[in-house]
C-alpha positions as CSV (number, residue, x, y, z in Angstrom):
1,X,-31.9,62.1,-56.0
2,X,-28.9,61.3,-53.8
3,X,-30.1,63.7,-51.1
4,X,-33.7,62.2,-51.0
5,X,-32.2,58.7,-51.1
6,X,-29.9,59.5,-48.2
7,X,-32.7,61.0,-46.1
8,X,-35.3,58.3,-46.7
9,X,-32.9,55.3,-46.7
10,X,-34.5,54.1,-49.9
11,X,-33.3,53.7,-53.5
12,X,-34.7,56.4,-55.8
13,X,-34.8,56.0,-59.6
14,X,-36.0,57.8,-62.7
15,X,-36.6,56.7,-66.3
16,X,-35.6,59.4,-68.8
17,X,-36.7,59.5,-72.4
18,X,-34.3,60.5,-75.2
19,X,-35.2,64.2,-74.8
20,X,-34.0,64.0,-71.2
21,X,-37.5,64.3,-69.8
22,X,-38.6,62.2,-66.8
23,X,-41.2,59.6,-67.7
24,X,-41.3,57.6,-64.5
25,X,-40.2,58.1,-60.9
26,X,-39.6,55.0,-58.7
27,X,-39.0,54.6,-55.0
28,X,-37.7,51.3,-53.7
29,X,-36.3,49.8,-50.6
30,X,-32.7,50.1,-49.2
31,X,-31.6,47.1,-51.2
32,X,-33.6,47.3,-54.4
33,X,-36.0,49.1,-56.7
34,X,-38.9,47.7,-58.8
35,X,-39.2,48.6,-62.4
36,X,-42.5,49.3,-64.2
37,X,-43.8,46.3,-66.2
38,X,-43.9,47.6,-69.8
39,X,-44.2,44.3,-71.7
40,X,-41.5,43.7,-74.2
41,X,-44.0,42.9,-77.0
42,X,-44.3,46.7,-77.7
43,X,-40.7,47.1,-78.5
44,X,-39.3,46.6,-82.1
45,X,-36.7,43.9,-82.3
46,X,-34.3,46.4,-83.9
47,X,-34.7,49.1,-81.3
48,X,-34.4,49.8,-77.6
49,X,-37.2,51.1,-75.5
50,X,-36.1,54.7,-75.7
51,X,-35.7,55.0,-71.9
52,X,-32.6,55.3,-69.7
53,X,-32.8,54.2,-66.1
54,X,-30.8,56.0,-63.4
55,X,-31.2,55.0,-59.8
56,X,-29.3,55.4,-56.5
57,X,-27.4,52.7,-54.7
58,X,-27.0,52.9,-50.9
59,X,-24.9,49.8,-50.3
60,X,-21.9,51.0,-52.2
61,X,-22.6,48.4,-54.8
62,X,-22.1,48.6,-58.6
63,X,-24.6,47.3,-61.2
64,X,-26.3,44.2,-59.8
65,X,-27.5,41.2,-61.7
66,X,-31.1,42.4,-61.2
67,X,-30.1,45.7,-62.9
68,X,-28.6,43.9,-65.8
69,X,-31.6,41.6,-66.1
70,X,-34.0,44.6,-66.1
71,X,-31.7,46.2,-68.8
72,X,-32.1,43.2,-71.0
73,X,-35.7,42.2,-70.4
74,X,-37.1,45.8,-70.7
75,X,-34.7,46.6,-73.5
76,X,-33.6,49.9,-71.9
77,X,-31.2,52.2,-73.7
78,X,-28.9,52.4,-70.7
79,X,-28.8,51.3,-67.0
80,X,-26.9,53.6,-64.6
81,X,-26.5,53.5,-60.8
82,X,-25.2,56.3,-58.6
83,X,-23.4,55.4,-55.4
84,X,-24.5,57.5,-52.5
85,X,-22.0,58.5,-49.8
86,X,-23.2,57.1,-46.5
87,X,-22.0,60.1,-44.5
88,X,-22.7,63.1,-46.6
89,X,-25.3,61.8,-49.0
90,X,-23.4,63.2,-52.0
91,X,-23.2,61.3,-55.3
92,X,-20.2,59.1,-55.8
93,X,-19.2,57.1,-58.9
94,X,-21.7,56.4,-61.7
95,X,-21.7,52.9,-63.2
96,X,-23.4,52.3,-66.5
97,X,-24.0,49.4,-69.0
98,X,-25.9,48.9,-72.3
99,X,-26.8,45.9,-74.3
100,X,-24.8,44.7,-77.3
101,X,-26.1,43.6,-80.7
102,X,-26.0,39.8,-81.1
103,X,-23.0,39.9,-83.4
104,X,-20.9,41.6,-80.7
105,X,-22.4,39.7,-77.8
106,X,-20.0,38.1,-75.4
107,X,-22.4,35.3,-74.1
108,X,-20.9,32.0,-75.0
109,X,-22.9,28.7,-75.2
110,X,-21.7,27.8,-71.7
111,X,-23.3,31.0,-70.4
112,X,-20.0,32.2,-68.9
113,X,-19.9,35.8,-70.4
114,X,-22.6,38.4,-70.6
115,X,-24.2,40.3,-73.5
116,X,-23.5,43.7,-72.0
117,X,-21.0,46.5,-72.4
118,X,-19.9,48.3,-69.2
119,X,-18.8,51.9,-69.4
120,X,-16.0,53.3,-67.3
121,X,-17.2,54.5,-63.9
122,X,-17.0,58.3,-63.4
123,X,-18.2,60.9,-61.0
124,X,-21.2,62.9,-62.4
125,X,-19.2,66.0,-63.2
126,X,-16.9,64.1,-65.5
127,X,-19.5,62.1,-67.4
128,X,-19.0,62.8,-71.1
129,X,-20.8,60.0,-72.9
130,X,-22.9,61.0,-75.8
131,X,-25.8,58.6,-75.0
132,X,-27.8,59.7,-78.1
133,X,-25.1,58.8,-80.5
134,X,-24.2,55.6,-78.7
135,X,-27.7,54.3,-78.8
136,X,-28.2,55.3,-82.4
137,X,-25.1,53.4,-83.5
138,X,-26.2,50.3,-81.5
139,X,-29.6,50.3,-83.0
140,X,-28.1,50.7,-86.5
141,X,-25.9,47.7,-85.9
142,X,-28.8,45.7,-84.4
143,X,-30.9,46.4,-87.5
144,X,-28.0,45.5,-89.8
145,X,-27.3,42.2,-88.1
146,X,-31.0,41.2,-88.1
147,X,-31.4,42.1,-91.7
148,X,-28.4,40.0,-92.7
149,X,-29.6,37.1,-90.7
150,X,-33.2,37.3,-92.0
151,X,-31.9,37.6,-95.6
152,X,-29.6,34.6,-95.1
153,X,-32.4,32.4,-93.6
154,X,-35.4,33.8,-95.5
155,X,-38.6,33.3,-93.5
156,X,-37.4,30.3,-91.5
157,X,-38.1,30.2,-87.8
158,X,-35.1,30.9,-85.5
159,X,-35.0,28.6,-82.5
160,X,-33.1,28.2,-79.2
161,X,-32.8,24.6,-78.1
162,X,-33.0,23.9,-74.4
163,X,-32.2,20.7,-72.5
164,X,-32.8,20.1,-68.8
165,X,-31.5,16.9,-67.3
166,X,-31.0,15.3,-63.9
167,X,-28.8,12.6,-65.5
168,X,-25.3,12.5,-67.0
169,X,-24.2,15.5,-69.0
170,X,-22.9,13.3,-71.8
171,X,-26.3,11.8,-72.4
172,X,-27.9,15.2,-72.5
173,X,-25.3,16.4,-75.0
174,X,-26.0,13.5,-77.3
175,X,-29.7,14.1,-77.1
176,X,-29.2,17.8,-77.9
177,X,-27.2,16.8,-81.0
178,X,-30.2,14.8,-82.2
179,X,-32.6,17.6,-81.4
180,X,-30.5,19.9,-83.5
181,X,-30.8,17.4,-86.4
182,X,-34.5,17.3,-85.9
183,X,-34.7,21.1,-86.0
184,X,-32.7,21.2,-89.2
185,X,-35.0,18.6,-90.7
186,X,-37.9,20.8,-89.8
187,X,-36.2,23.7,-91.6
188,X,-35.6,25.6,-88.4
189,X,-32.5,27.8,-87.9
190,X,-30.8,27.0,-84.6
191,X,-29.4,30.2,-83.2
192,X,-28.3,28.9,-79.8
193,X,-28.6,25.9,-77.5
194,X,-27.8,25.2,-73.9
195,X,-28.3,22.5,-71.3
196,X,-29.0,22.9,-67.6
197,X,-28.3,20.1,-65.2
198,X,-30.5,20.2,-62.1
199,X,-31.1,17.9,-59.1
200,X,-34.8,18.1,-59.8
201,X,-36.9,19.4,-62.8
202,X,-38.9,22.5,-61.9
203,X,-42.6,21.4,-62.1
204,X,-43.7,24.8,-63.4
205,X,-41.1,26.2,-65.7
206,X,-38.7,23.1,-66.1
207,X,-35.7,25.5,-65.9
208,X,-34.5,27.3,-62.8
209,X,-35.3,31.0,-62.4
210,X,-31.8,32.2,-63.3
211,X,-31.5,30.1,-66.4
212,X,-35.0,31.2,-67.5
213,X,-33.9,34.8,-67.3
214,X,-30.8,34.0,-69.2
215,X,-33.0,32.3,-71.9
216,X,-35.2,35.4,-72.1
217,X,-32.2,37.7,-72.5
218,X,-30.6,35.4,-75.1
219,X,-33.8,35.0,-77.1
220,X,-34.2,38.8,-77.4
221,X,-30.6,39.4,-78.3
222,X,-30.7,36.8,-81.1
223,X,-34.2,37.6,-82.3
224,X,-35.4,34.0,-81.6
225,X,-39.0,33.1,-82.6
226,X,-39.2,29.7,-81.0
227,X,-37.9,27.8,-78.0
228,X,-37.6,24.0,-78.4
229,X,-37.3,21.8,-75.3
230,X,-35.6,18.4,-75.5
231,X,-38.2,16.6,-73.5
232,X,-42.0,16.3,-73.4
233,X,-43.6,19.2,-71.6
234,X,-46.8,19.1,-69.6
235,X,-49.5,21.5,-70.9
236,X,-49.2,23.7,-67.8
237,X,-45.4,24.0,-68.4
238,X,-45.9,25.1,-72.0
239,X,-48.4,27.7,-70.8
240,X,-46.0,29.0,-68.0
241,X,-43.0,29.1,-70.4
242,X,-45.0,30.8,-73.2
243,X,-46.3,33.5,-70.8
244,X,-42.8,34.1,-69.4
245,X,-41.0,34.3,-72.7
246,X,-43.8,35.6,-75.0
247,X,-42.4,33.2,-77.6
248,X,-43.8,30.0,-79.1
249,X,-42.7,27.1,-77.0
250,X,-42.7,23.5,-78.3
251,X,-41.3,20.2,-77.0
252,X,-39.5,17.3,-78.7
253,X,-42.7,15.3,-79.6
254,X,-44.3,18.3,-81.2
255,X,-41.2,19.0,-83.3
256,X,-41.4,15.4,-84.5
257,X,-45.1,15.8,-85.3
258,X,-44.3,19.0,-87.3
259,X,-41.7,17.1,-89.3
260,X,-44.1,14.4,-90.1
261,X,-46.7,17.0,-91.1
262,X,-44.2,18.5,-93.6
263,X,-43.2,15.1,-95.0
264,X,-46.5,13.3,-95.4
265,X,-47.4,13.0,-99.1
266,X,-50.0,10.2,-99.4
267,X,-53.6,10.5,-98.3
268,X,-53.1,7.9,-95.6
269,X,-49.9,9.5,-94.3
270,X,-51.7,12.9,-94.0
271,X,-54.6,11.4,-92.2
272,X,-52.3,9.6,-89.8
273,X,-50.3,12.7,-89.0
274,X,-53.4,14.8,-88.5
275,X,-54.8,12.2,-86.2
276,X,-51.6,12.2,-84.1
277,X,-51.5,16.0,-84.0
278,X,-55.1,16.2,-82.7
279,X,-54.5,13.5,-80.1
280,X,-51.5,15.6,-78.9
281,X,-53.5,18.8,-79.0
282,X,-56.6,17.7,-77.2
283,X,-55.2,17.6,-73.6
284,X,-53.4,20.9,-74.3
285,X,-56.6,22.9,-75.2
286,X,-56.9,25.3,-72.3
287,X,-58.9,28.3,-71.4
288,X,-57.3,31.3,-72.9
289,X,-57.8,35.1,-72.7
290,X,-60.4,35.0,-75.5
291,X,-62.5,32.1,-74.1
292,X,-66.0,33.2,-73.7
293,X,-69.5,31.8,-73.3
294,X,-71.2,31.1,-76.7
295,X,-74.9,30.9,-77.1
296,X,-74.5,29.4,-80.6
297,X,-73.9,25.8,-79.3
298,X,-76.6,26.0,-76.6
299,X,-79.6,25.0,-78.8
300,X,-83.2,25.0,-77.9
301,X,-83.8,23.2,-74.6
302,X,-80.1,23.5,-73.7
303,X,-79.2,24.2,-70.1
304,X,-77.5,27.5,-69.2
305,X,-76.0,29.9,-71.7
306,X,-74.5,27.1,-73.9
307,X,-71.0,25.6,-74.2
308,X,-67.9,27.6,-73.5
309,X,-65.6,28.1,-76.5
310,X,-63.1,25.7,-74.9
311,X,-65.8,23.0,-74.6
312,X,-66.8,23.6,-78.2
313,X,-63.2,23.3,-79.4
314,X,-62.6,20.1,-77.5
315,X,-65.9,18.6,-78.9
316,X,-64.8,19.5,-82.4
317,X,-61.4,18.0,-81.9
318,X,-62.9,14.8,-80.5
319,X,-65.4,14.6,-83.5
320,X,-62.5,15.1,-85.9
321,X,-60.5,12.4,-84.2
322,X,-63.4,10.0,-84.5
323,X,-63.7,10.8,-88.2
324,X,-60.0,10.3,-88.8
325,X,-59.9,7.0,-86.9
326,X,-62.7,5.7,-89.1
327,X,-60.9,6.8,-92.3
328,X,-57.6,5.3,-91.2
329,X,-59.4,2.1,-90.3
330,X,-60.9,2.0,-93.7
331,X,-57.5,2.5,-95.4
332,X,-56.1,-0.1,-93.1
333,X,-58.6,-2.7,-94.4
334,X,-57.7,-1.8,-98.0
335,X,-54.0,-2.3,-97.1
336,X,-54.8,-5.6,-95.5
337,X,-56.5,-6.8,-98.8
338,X,-53.4,-5.8,-100.7
339,X,-51.2,-7.7,-98.2
340,X,-53.4,-10.8,-98.6
341,X,-53.0,-10.6,-102.4
342,X,-49.2,-10.5,-102.0
343,X,-49.2,-13.4,-99.5
344,X,-51.4,-15.5,-101.9
345,X,-48.7,-15.1,-104.6
346,X,-46.4,-16.7,-102.0
347,X,-43.8,-14.0,-102.3
348,X,-41.6,-13.6,-99.2
349,X,-41.6,-10.2,-97.6
350,X,-38.5,-8.4,-96.4
351,X,-38.8,-5.1,-94.5
352,X,-36.1,-2.5,-94.0
353,X,-36.3,-1.1,-90.5
354,X,-34.0,1.2,-88.5
355,X,-33.4,4.6,-87.0
356,X,-34.4,7.6,-89.0
357,X,-31.7,8.8,-91.5
358,X,-29.9,5.4,-91.5
359,X,-30.1,5.1,-95.3
360,X,-33.1,2.7,-95.8
361,X,-34.5,4.5,-98.9
362,X,-31.0,4.7,-100.4
363,X,-30.5,1.0,-99.9
364,X,-33.9,0.2,-101.4
365,X,-33.0,2.2,-104.5
366,X,-29.6,0.5,-104.8
367,X,-31.1,-3.0,-104.4
368,X,-34.1,-2.5,-106.7
369,X,-32.8,0.2,-109.1
370,X,-35.7,2.4,-108.0
371,X,-35.9,6.1,-107.5
372,X,-37.7,6.3,-104.2
373,X,-37.3,9.8,-102.6
374,X,-34.2,9.7,-100.4
375,X,-32.6,12.7,-98.6
376,X,-30.1,13.2,-95.8
377,X,-32.8,14.3,-93.4
378,X,-34.7,12.8,-90.6
379,X,-38.0,11.2,-91.6
380,X,-37.5,11.7,-95.3
381,X,-39.7,8.6,-95.8
382,X,-43.1,8.5,-94.2
383,X,-45.2,6.5,-96.7
384,X,-44.2,2.8,-96.9
385,X,-42.9,1.8,-100.3
386,X,-42.8,-1.8,-101.7
387,X,-40.6,-3.0,-104.6
388,X,-39.9,-6.4,-106.1
389,X,-36.4,-7.8,-105.8
390,X,-34.9,-10.8,-107.5
391,X,-32.3,-12.6,-105.4
392,X,-29.9,-15.4,-106.5
393,X,-31.3,-18.9,-107.3
394,X,-34.3,-17.3,-109.0
395,X,-35.8,-16.1,-105.8
396,X,-38.2,-13.2,-105.9
397,X,-39.2,-11.2,-102.8
398,X,-41.1,-8.1,-101.9
399,X,-39.0,-5.5,-100.1
400,X,-40.6,-2.8,-98.0
401,X,-39.2,0.6,-97.0
402,X,-40.7,1.7,-93.7
403,X,-40.9,4.9,-91.7
404,X,-37.8,5.4,-89.5
405,X,-37.7,5.1,-85.8
406,X,-36.4,7.5,-83.2
407,X,-35.8,7.5,-79.5
408,X,-38.9,8.6,-77.5
409,X,-41.1,8.4,-80.5
410,X,-44.4,10.1,-79.5
411,X,-47.0,7.6,-78.4
412,X,-49.7,9.3,-80.4
413,X,-47.6,9.0,-83.5
414,X,-47.0,5.3,-82.9
415,X,-50.7,4.8,-82.4
416,X,-51.6,6.7,-85.6
417,X,-49.0,4.8,-87.7
418,X,-49.8,1.4,-86.2
419,X,-51.7,0.4,-89.4
420,X,-48.7,1.2,-91.4
421,X,-46.3,-0.5,-89.0
422,X,-48.5,-3.6,-89.1
423,X,-47.2,-4.3,-92.6
424,X,-43.9,-5.3,-90.9
425,X,-45.6,-8.1,-89.0
426,X,-46.1,-10.1,-92.3
427,X,-42.3,-10.0,-93.0
428,X,-40.3,-13.1,-93.0
429,X,-37.1,-11.1,-92.4
430,X,-36.3,-7.7,-90.9
431,X,-33.2,-5.9,-92.3
432,X,-32.2,-3.6,-89.5
433,X,-30.2,-0.7,-91.3
434,X,-27.8,1.1,-89.0
435,X,-25.8,4.3,-89.7
436,X,-22.3,3.1,-88.8
437,X,-20.9,6.6,-89.2
438,X,-23.1,8.0,-86.4
439,X,-21.3,8.3,-83.0
440,X,-24.6,7.4,-81.4
441,X,-25.1,4.2,-83.5
442,X,-25.0,1.7,-80.5
443,X,-27.8,3.7,-78.7
444,X,-29.7,3.9,-81.9
445,X,-29.6,0.1,-82.3
446,X,-30.9,-0.3,-78.8
447,X,-33.7,2.2,-79.4
448,X,-34.8,0.4,-82.6
449,X,-34.7,-3.0,-80.8
450,X,-36.8,-1.6,-78.0
451,X,-39.5,-0.3,-80.4
452,X,-39.5,-3.6,-82.3
453,X,-40.1,-5.3,-78.9
454,X,-43.0,-2.9,-78.1
455,X,-44.6,-3.6,-81.4
456,X,-44.3,-7.4,-80.9
457,X,-42.0,-7.9,-83.8
458,X,-39.0,-9.4,-82.1
459,X,-39.9,-13.0,-83.1
460,X,-39.2,-12.2,-86.8
461,X,-35.7,-13.2,-88.0
462,X,-33.4,-10.2,-88.2
463,X,-30.4,-9.2,-90.2
464,X,-28.3,-6.2,-89.2
465,X,-26.8,-4.1,-91.9
466,X,-24.1,-1.5,-91.0
467,X,-24.6,1.2,-93.6
468,X,-22.3,4.2,-94.5
469,X,-19.2,2.2,-93.6
470,X,-17.3,4.4,-96.1
471,X,-17.7,7.2,-93.6
472,X,-16.9,5.2,-90.5
473,X,-13.5,4.2,-88.9
474,X,-12.6,0.5,-89.0
475,X,-12.4,0.3,-85.2
476,X,-15.9,1.8,-84.9
477,X,-17.3,-0.8,-87.4
478,X,-15.7,-3.7,-85.4
479,X,-17.2,-2.4,-82.2
480,X,-20.6,-2.1,-83.8
481,X,-20.4,-5.7,-85.2
482,X,-19.6,-7.0,-81.7
483,X,-22.5,-4.9,-80.2
484,X,-25.0,-6.1,-82.9
485,X,-24.1,-9.7,-82.6
486,X,-23.8,-9.7,-78.8
487,X,-26.4,-12.5,-78.4
488,X,-25.0,-14.5,-81.4
489,X,-28.5,-14.7,-82.9
490,X,-28.2,-11.8,-85.4
491,X,-26.0,-11.8,-88.5
492,X,-24.3,-8.5,-89.2
493,X,-23.2,-7.3,-92.7
494,X,-21.2,-4.1,-93.3
495,X,-22.0,-2.2,-96.5
496,X,-22.2,1.2,-98.1
497,X,-25.5,1.7,-100.0
498,X,-23.9,4.2,-102.4
499,X,-21.2,1.6,-103.4
500,X,-22.9,-1.2,-105.2
501,X,-19.8,-3.4,-105.0
502,X,-20.4,-3.7,-101.2
503,X,-23.9,-5.1,-101.6
504,X,-23.1,-8.6,-102.7
505,X,-22.6,-10.1,-99.2
506,X,-26.0,-8.5,-98.2
507,X,-27.8,-10.0,-101.1
508,X,-26.3,-13.4,-100.4
509,X,-27.3,-13.2,-96.7
510,X,-30.9,-12.2,-97.7
511,X,-31.0,-15.1,-100.2
512,X,-29.8,-17.5,-97.5
513,X,-32.6,-16.4,-95.2
514,X,-35.3,-16.6,-97.9
515,X,-34.2,-20.1,-98.8
516,X,-34.5,-21.0,-95.1
517,X,-38.0,-19.5,-95.0
518,X,-39.1,-21.5,-98.0
519,X,-37.7,-24.7,-96.6
520,X,-39.6,-24.2,-93.3
521,X,-42.8,-23.5,-95.3
522,X,-42.3,-26.6,-97.3
523,X,-41.8,-28.7,-94.2
524,X,-44.8,-27.2,-92.5
525,X,-46.9,-28.1,-95.6
């Protein structure tokens, strides 16, 4: 190999199977060699490919980054390069590396280290590595690690979270923390996450080429099933990333839609979620490998061979969207009738609004002695719940628990749930519940205020409630009070929904607002 490489001025390589037989011979250029494209889907997650690559190196270099990338992406047993002496053409030192099981991997979250093990360089005559035993032990460890992980997490999907930003790193970190909470709420196991800061988002793959290769390597090493991006992806980007990684790729809006699909219990909630999912899916229906012309939809008198499968799928989705819109509209009319009945009884309506997981359902239970489902997860409540509440001075009100808001709530989801959110418009008071223990509380307040503005609900009187104060520092609570009452038009009450003794000031504030509402109604009459 070294002699041929020296005479031709090209790199020469071979792929050897575990019996030592030559499977492939490759001839490259003076600076590189191209590996066959095997497709990693054919390799078991617990095994290597069963091939070792050995190629020459004419530039007196060691293993290059391309060599290590090929080692990882092709899941080779071993990657070795032989340095060729420029004068004599004789072999010099042999440099080798192999992959490590994920438990022993040295790649940190910052991407500083590598998931490889480098063997000591030796001249060919002194090589004494038992490659067969080495690979067998590595595969055994890989299988053990994967079995332990799968047993621990049952059949849950394993995901790598990816954030790409052109803005401040701090904002990206905060957004990534929230994405991790969303993933946990979707019952997804987060095995790794990383953020890339770029001057410009790549229009095709979002990530840069180097980071994408790193993502591929890490996903294989950790046995990831899913890649979740912390931004909305264009349909073309999803296709490009899926083809490059051979993994399922979803974005933040789709993750939120998946959570809503898991949580919806009522018929109306399920219809609204399905409607939002189909609206999201429609522009992402593309021609795939299995698309073909179908004569089934052509019909007598039809032109040409009929509709393509893609056109049929799109037509079916549009038809289903139309059906769902009619059903949601019908349920909306029924909901309007119920609202009119409540209004005729002249009962003031108070709605609990706020960021998801702020504790709205827990507060409703504490105020009304109810047992509405409440869990420390995002979007635990999807179906609005109404309860009666008796306030001081013999005042009785209807209090509504509503779906939580979140930053960058998918437009399709807002549109589908608009009928539900319209209930808030009849409220005489909005109680904005804030998780005071959350380090992102100020930004969450701003996100909720922005959504209320977009829904045209900012003209309704508002009362801010700082919940979970038992978990927050006093200085943080003071800062939030200043932030919430910045324009001096919103009253702010600190409470802890799980400590009933802290609720008295809130009940008094609500009673004061209701008394004011009734006074205004009497004057108007």
